[in-house]
N, C-alpha and C positions, 0 to 999 in steps of 0.2 A: 982736804977731798975729801970725799965719797967713796966709798965700795960697794959694790951690789953683787953678791951672790945668789944665783941662781940654782936650785936643783930638783928634779921631781921628774924630770923628762925619761923619757923611752918608749920602747914599744909597746901597741898595746894594740887589742884588738877593737873591731868596730863593737859600739856596745858598751867597750869599759871604760873603765873610770881613772884615773889622775890626777896627783895632789901637786902642785906647783909651788914653791918658798922660794919667797928672795929677801933676805937678813942684808940691812943697810950698815954700814959697820965706818968710820971714822970720825970728819968732823961734822957731825951733825948737829945744828944748831935748830930748825926747823922743818918739820917736813911736811908741804901743804897737801902734796896727793901723792897716792903710788898707783900703779899699774903696771898691766900685763900688754902687750904688743902681739901680734904676732906677721910673720914672712912666710910666706909659703914661694915655692922655688919658680923663678923666674915673674913674682908678685912684688904690686909694694908693700912697706910694713902699717901694717891696720892696728886703731886699738881692739883690742877685746873686752876691756872690764878697768874698772879706777874703781877708785875708792878717796874720797878729802877728807881731811884732817875731824868734821863734823861725823862723818862717817858714811856722808849720803854717797849710796853706788850710783854707776851707769854701766849699761852693756849692751858690745856692740847684736844687731836684731839677730844674726847668727847665730849667737851663742844664747838667748834669754831663755830661760827656763831649764838650762843643762850646765851653764858657770854659774858659781857662786865665789865672788871677790870677798875676804874678811882679812884683817888689820890686827894683828899682834901689836900696840904702841908702846908697850915694855919694850919690848924686842928690835922696836923698827922691823919691822916683817909683816910681807904681804904673801896671801897664801891666793892661788885659783884652783879650787874645786871645780872640775872640770869630769861632768856623769853624762851620759850616753855619749861619748868620743861618736864621730863618725870618721867617715875618708878624708873629706874635707876640714877638717882639723889639724890634717898632718903640717905643721910647717915648723919654723926655731920660734920661738917662744922668747923674746926680753921682757924682762923687767924694766920700770923706770920711774924715775921720782922726780919730782920739783919741790927743791926746799927757800924756806927763808934764809937770808946770810946774810953778815952785815953789811955784803959787796952786792946786795940786792937778790934776785929772785937766780935759780940754777937748776939745771937738770941734769939728770945722771941717769947712764942706761947698764943693764949691765951685760954678760958678754953673748949672751942668749943660753937657751935650751933647747933640745930638739925634740920634738913631739912627733911620733908617727903610729896613725895609727891605719890597719891591716882592715880589710875587708873578707 
């Protein structure tokens, strides 16, 4: 099993910054991709940003130019630097990872961390 532990959420004023971290631990064989999703109250869970093993990144249009995803391979940790935050960024942010295992590909999710942006 793989455990994902997120940190870094909180309350920030519009225009401010936060940095989320997500550390994977447990039976890690090979990580294909790591990413962040978010779910606003009453809304669906949506992809925010992702990074694959070779370092290629992908961002939702709503966060391009403001958010940056990075990864520390040695620490099995993914980060999300969020700048120029807006009230509409308020959501629970979930870390997700995709792994190759001897039993096939597996996806894992963190518990989520709340980000609240006040206007």
